[in-house]
N, C-alpha and C positions, 0 to 999 in steps of 0.2 A: 674125046669119047669118055663116057662114064658108065661103069658097070655097077649094078647094085645087088646087094644081098647074096653074094656067092659065098657059100660056107667055106671056111678054111679047110675043112676036111675034104670037101669036094674039090677044092683047088689043088690039094696035095695029090689027090687021085688022078687028076688030069695033068700029069707031069709035062706033057707037051706044051701046055699053056702056062703053068705056074710052077715056080720052084721057090724054095725057101730063100729069102733074101735077108741080109743083115740090115737092121734099122740104123741109119747113119745119124738122123736128127729127128726129134719130135718138134713139129712145126706149130701145132695147135692142139687144144684139148677142150672139149665141151660136153655137156650133158644134154641129151635130146629127149624130150618128153612130148609125145603126140597122142592124140586120140583118147585122152583121159575120160572123155564123155561117152565113149563107145566101148564095145567089148574087145576091140582090137587095139589095145594100147601099146605104145612103144616107149620104153624107158631104158635108155642105153647110154653108155659113156662112149664118145667118139673121139678117136685120136688120129690126127693127120700127121703122117710121118714121111720122111724121105728115105728111100731104100738105097742100098748100094747099087750103083748104076744110074741113079738120078730119078727114078720113078717116084712120084708122089701119090700115096694111097691113103684112103680113110679106112681105119679098122674100128669096129664097134665091139664093145664088151657088154653082153646082156647079163641080167640078174643071175642066170644059171651058170655063170663063169664060162660062157661060150663066146669065143672070139670069131668074128666074121669080117670078111672083106666087104665093105659096103660102097666103096667108090674108088675109081681110078681117075686121077686128074691128069689131063694131057697138057 
């Protein structure tokens, strides 16, 4: 199951679903640029990490220094 673009602020507010987790390992890192030809462009740095407990998630950093949870890898 993969969940996309859930704001970390929203995730913290929903304590029953999400809690702060310690990052154990950085698995991969890449820059994603999409839609440069349209008004809805995406330019973000994506980091795939392993959290304490074994969950692997994708975190994205946008130009506004905003971090978001953009994917959960099962």
